[in-house]
N, C-alpha and C positions, 0 to 999 in steps of 0.2 A: 487418533492415535497412530503412532506409525512404531512398527515395531522391525527389531533385527533379529540377530542370532540370540544374543544375550542381553538386550536392552528394548526398552518399550519408553518411549517419549511423545510429550504432546506440548510443543511450544506455541507460546502466544506471542506475538510481538505488536505493540504500539508504537507507531512511527509518526512522527510529527514532522512536516518539512513545514520550516519558516522563513521567510525571505529577508534577508539583513535589514534592519530596522524597522521591519514589519511593513514594509511598504506595499500597495496594491500594485505588485509586477505581474500578475497572471490575467491574461485576457479568459473568456470562455471557452474559445477553442483551445487555448492551451491547457487549461485544466480538463477538458474531453480527452486530449490526446494523452496528458499525462495520466488519466484513470485507464485508458485502453491499453497503455505500455504497461501498468502495473497489474492489470488483469492477466495481461499475457506473460508476463514475467509468473506470476502466482500459479498459472497453469502449468508453467514450465518445471516448476517445483512441487507440483501436486499439494499446491497450498490453497485456500481460500480467503480472498478478499471480502471482509464482511461489512465494512464501511469505508465509502469516500464521501468526505464532507468539504465543501467550501464554504469554509467560514470568514468571509469577506463582508462582514458587516459593515 
């Protein structure tokens, strides 16, 4: 929960990142780097990254 002078809000975001045509375009190194960047950005916004899933089955 975040509060302001006249507001209280709780924002949840579900973000799905899909490559064009669902090709297997990401390597393990790319996914690791992407997760690190997302965690850093979330930290800058005082947000929490609850789950980062690689679903390349």
